[in-house]
N, C-alpha and C positions, 0 to 999 in steps of 0.2 A: 505494500498500500504505499504510495507515496507520501512523503516526509510533510510536504507543502502542502495544503489544499487550499484553491482561492475561496475568499469569503465573496460572498455575494452582499452587494451593497445594502446598509438596512436604508429604512423607511425614512428614515432623520437625513440620511444624507443623500438620498433623490430629493427629498425635500429641500437641502440647502442648496443642491444643482439647481433646480428649477428657481429658487428664490435669484440665486446668481446671476439667473441667465433672464430673469424679472428686472432686476437692475440695469444690466447688460442694454437691454430692449428697451427700456426708457430713457435710456441715456441718449442710445440713436436716434431714437425718435426727437426727442424734446433737442435735442442738437441740428438735425435734417429740418423742424420746424421753423426752427430759428436761422439756420442759413439763408432757407427759402424767405423768409421773412424780410432779411434786412435787404432782399433787392428789391423789395417795395420803399425800401427807405425817403431813395434819390425824388423819389413821385410824394410819398405822405408822409416822408417824416417831416421832424420839427424845424425846418431851415434855420431861423434864428438862435438855436441854441447850438445846432449843430456849428453853424459859422462860428459860433465865440468859440469850441471849443477845439477847431480844429486851426483860428488865428494865432490863440494863445498858445496852441504846440510850436510854429510858427514862430511866433516872437520869443517865447524860451530856447529853441533853437538857435537862430541868429543873434540875439541881443542880449539871452542870458536869463536863464528862468528866477532871477532873483529881482529880474527889471516887472515880473509880471503884476504887483501890486504899485507900480511904478508910475503905469504910463498906460494908456488903451494899445493894442497889438494894433499893426498895421493895416492899412487899408488890402482886401485878397480878391482874387478873383473866384469865382463860382459857379457852376451849375443851376441857371434858375428856369423855372418851367413860368412863361408869358406868354399868356393868350393862346396856349396848346401849341405853343414852341419851345424847344429850348437854346438857351444862348447861353454867353460868358457875360456877367454882371458884379458888381460888388455891393456888398449889402450897407447903406448911409448910415450905420449904427456903431459906435466902437464903444465898448464896455471895458475898463479894469476889471480884471479877472476876480471873483467875486467867491471864488471856493479855496477852502483851506490849505494848506502846505501841501498834504498829501496829494490830494489830488491835481495841486501845480505842478510836481513832480510826474505821476501820471502823463499829464498836457504833455510834460516836457518829453516823454519816452515815447509818445506819440508821435509829436511832432518831427524826432530825431527817427523814427521809424517809417514816416512820409515821405520824409526826403530821401531815403533811401528807394522806397519804390517807385514813387512820383516825383521826380526832380521838379516838375512844374507847382505838384502840390495844389491842384484845383479843388475848392472846398464844392460838398458833394457829387462827388464824382463816387466810382464804384470804388475805386481806392480806396478813399477817405472814409467812405461808410463802413466797408467789410472792416477796415483797418479800426476804427476807433468804435467799433460792435464787437470787436473781439473781447474787451474789459469788462462790458456787462454779459456779453455771456458765458465768460469767464465765473461771476458773480453769481449768476441765475443759478447756476449748479451748485455755488456755495452755501445759496439759499436754500435751495432746496433739499441739500445733505443737511443742513442744519435744522429744517421744522422736522426731518427724519430723526435727526437726534432729540432734538426736546418733545416728539412723541414715545419714541424709545424710553424716556429720563419716567414718562408721566403715567405710559400705560403700559402693559406687559404684553407678549405677546408679538405677532408681525405686521404691527399698523405702520410699521417705518415705511416699509416702499409701497404702500397707498398713497404715504402721504408724499413719498418724495416724488411719484408721480402725478398727485393733484398740485403740487409746486409749479413742478417741471412746466407743465401745460397747462397753467391757469393764462386763461389771452390775457386779461390785463399786462400780467408781467410781461410775457411775450410780446405786446404789443408796446411796451413800453421802452423795453432793453432794444428789441430786435427793428420793429421798423420805425418809432417815433426817435430811437439813437439816444434818450436818456441816459441818466447816471443812478435813477433811484437804487437800483440793484447794487449799484457800490455800497450804498450806507446798509442796504438790507443783509447784504451776507453778511458783515462783522454782528450787526444790532441782531440776528437770530442765533448767532452764538453765543454773543453776550447774553442773550438771556436764557440760553442751555446754561451756560457757562454758574448765573445765578441760581438757576434750579440745583445746580450740583453742588452748590456752595465752594467753589469754587473763587474764591474772591479776587488774589491777585490775576488771574488770568483773563476774569470778569474787567479788569480794571483796564489791563493792556489791549484787551480788543476795543474796549470802551476807548481807547484813547486813539486807536484805527478809526472809530467810529468819527471821532469827532476831528481827526484831520483830513477826513473824505469828504465831510456833506457839513453843514448849519442845523439844517434838522435831526442831527444826532444827538440835541440837546432834548427835545424828546421824548427819548428812551428811558433818559435819566431819571426821571421819578421812579420807574422801577424799581431802583437799588429801594429806595424805602420800601415799598412794599414786600421786597425780600427782608430788608432785616426786620419788619412785622413778623414775617412767615416764618422764619429760620431763627428767629430769636438770638440773632450772637453777637447783641449787643453794637458796639460800636466796631467791631473788625470790619464789615464791609463798608465803611470810609477807607478804610486802607486803600482797595479797592477803585473808589473815584478819585480821592487825591494823585496814586498813580496814574490816574487817565488822564488828567491834568497837567499831569509830570511830563507823559509822553509826547502831549499835543506840543507843549512847549520844546518838548528839543528836536521833536521835527520841524519847528519852525524857527527854530533858534538859527538857521544861518539866513530865514530874511527878516527875523530882529535885529540880525548884528549888520546889517544890509540898509536897513530901512524904519528900523524900531518899530512901532506895533502898527503899520500901513495894512499888516496882512490881517489882523483882528479888526480895525477898523470895516475893513474892505468885506471881509467871509464874515464875520459876527453881528456888531455894531451896525452896520449899514441893513443886512438881509433881514435883523430881527425886528430894527424900530425902524427905518425908515424905506425900504424901499416896498414898493408898488403899494401905493395908500391907495386901494379900491374895496369895496365889499367883499366882494370876490373876481377869481380869476379863471372862471367859465367851471367850477367847482361846483358840485350838484347839492349844495349844503342851506340853510336857512337864509343866508345871504342873497343864493340864487334866488330864491323866491322872493325877498326884497328888492332885486331887479327887475323881477320880471312886473312887481305892481307899482315900483316909483319910478322906473326904468331912469334912473340915477344909481351909479357905483360907487361915487365917491364915497370915502370911507369917512372924510370927516362933518357930513352934514349932521345935522343934531337930528334926534329921535326922543321924542317927551323929555330935552333939556340934557342930553347927553348925545354926544358923538356917537356913531354907531361902532367904530373902532372900540373906543371902549364899551360899548354893550358888548362887543363879541368877548373882550376880555373878562367881566364881570360873568356872563354866562358859564364860560371856560372854568374860571375860579369858584364855581358855584358848582360844577359839574362833577367835576373831580374829586371835591372829598366825598360828594355825596356818593359817587360810584364804589369810594374806598369803604364808605360805610357797608351801603348793598352786599357788596363781596366779603365784608367782615361777619355779616350775620348769616348770609348762607354757604360761605365756604372755611370761615374760620380760618387755619393757620394750615390747611392744605395746601401744598405749591402749585396745585393746579392754578391756585388763586393769582398767583403771580402771571401765570398768560390770561387767564382771563381781564386780568387788569391790562397788561399791554394792549390788546384788544381793543377793548371800551376806550381807553385813554387816548389811543391813535383816533381812533374813531369819532373822539370829542375834539380832537385839534383839529380836524379835517370838517366837521359839522358845523360847529359855534364861532369861534376865531374869525375876522374880517383876513383879508389879503393871503388869500390861501387857493393854491394852483391846484387845479383838475387832478393833478398828475398826484397828489398827495395820499389821496385814497389806498392808492398802491401799498404802501407802508405796511396800511396792516394786515394784508391779504395774507401775507404767508403766515401770521399770526393766528390770523381767523382758521385759517386751512388746520394748522394745529389743533386748533380749540375742537374744532369739527371733530376731529380724528380720536379728539381725550372723551369729546361727549356728545352724542350723534342727534342730540336735537341743534345744535349749533347748525347744521347743514341747511335747516329751513330758514337761517339769515344768510347763511352763506353763499347759497342761489341767488337770490337778488343782488346781494352786494358785488356779488363777480359780472353780472348782469349789467349793474349800473358802473361800475366800473368800466368796462368796457365802454360804454355809449359815451363816460366821458373823457377816453382818450383818444375816441374816434371822433370828435366833432367837426376836424377838420376835411371829413369823408364827401 
C-alpha cells in the first residue's frame, strides 16, 4: 500500500477557493468598468476641476511644487467641446491650489508623469484623463477593502466579500472617480481605514491615517468627531487623544517644506479659505434643505437673512443641534456597542451634507461607503441605502 495517500480537499478548502475567486472576479469587474468609464470623462467629466488639477501639476513640475500656494498656475491649452465640435482653448479662471500639501505632492507627481507621456500636456486629453484617474482608481480599491475590513470587524461570517463588491460597484463612487475625475476617494481611502482602526482601538495607527486624511483633503475634518464617539464607546480615557495629536503632527511634518518656503500660506489656502470663505452660496447643486430653499426663493446667496439670521448661520445652527441629538439617540439605542461608531459616521456625514450651506453635490459620496458597511452590519439599513445611492447618482449626473 502506498505510504503517501493524496488527501481530498475538504469543504473549507473548497469554500476558500470560491471566495478567493470571488474577490478576484469582483476586482476585475470593478477595474474594467472604471477603465471604460474613464473614456467618457473627456465629454462628461468636470472640466473646471480637471483643468485645475492638471495645471497645478504643470506648475509644480515647471516652477517647483513649493510655488503652488504662492500664485495661480500658468494658463494652458485643453480640449473643449463647443457647439458639438472639439477644439483647443484656455479656461479663463486661475485658482491658487486649495488642496492640502499631500495632495500637492500628488499633483506634482501627476504633472511629472504627464510630461513624460505627453510633452504637450494638453488638458482633457485621453492621456491627462487616464493618468489622473489612476490615483482615484487605486483609492477606490482601498475604500472597498476598508469597508470589507470594517464589516469583518463588526460582523462575523462571510460578509466582507459582499461589502467589497457593493462598494466597488456603487454607481456614485464609479462616476465620481472615473467619469467626473474627482478626488473624493483620495479622502475616503484613509477615512474608512481610520474608522476601522478606531473600531480596533489602534489609536496611534488611526492618528497616522488621520494625518494622511488631513494632508489630502480639507473635508477630513468631518471624520474627526468620530474620535469622540470612539472615546465614549471604548472608555479608554484620554488615550485616543494621542492619535489626534499624532494626526496634526503628521500634517505639519508633511507641510514642513511649504511652511519653510511660504509660512502658513498652505493652511490659509487649503483650510482657512475653504472652510470659512469659499463659495458663499446656500447650495452647490447638493440635494439638501437648501436646494429646496433655492427652488422656493430662486436665490442661493447664503448671506440673505431668514427670520433675522443669515441662511449660512441657520445652516450652522441646525448642524450644531443635529450632531448632539444624533449622539443621544445612538447612545440610547446602541449604548457602548462598537457599531455605534459606524452608525455615527454615516449619520454625521449625512448631516454635514444635508443641513449646512455651501455644500457641493459630491459630498454625499463621503457617506456612501460607511452606509454600505452599515447595511452589511444591519440589514434594515438597505431600505435607506437604496434611495441614497439613487439620489447620489442623480446628484452627480446633473451635467448630462
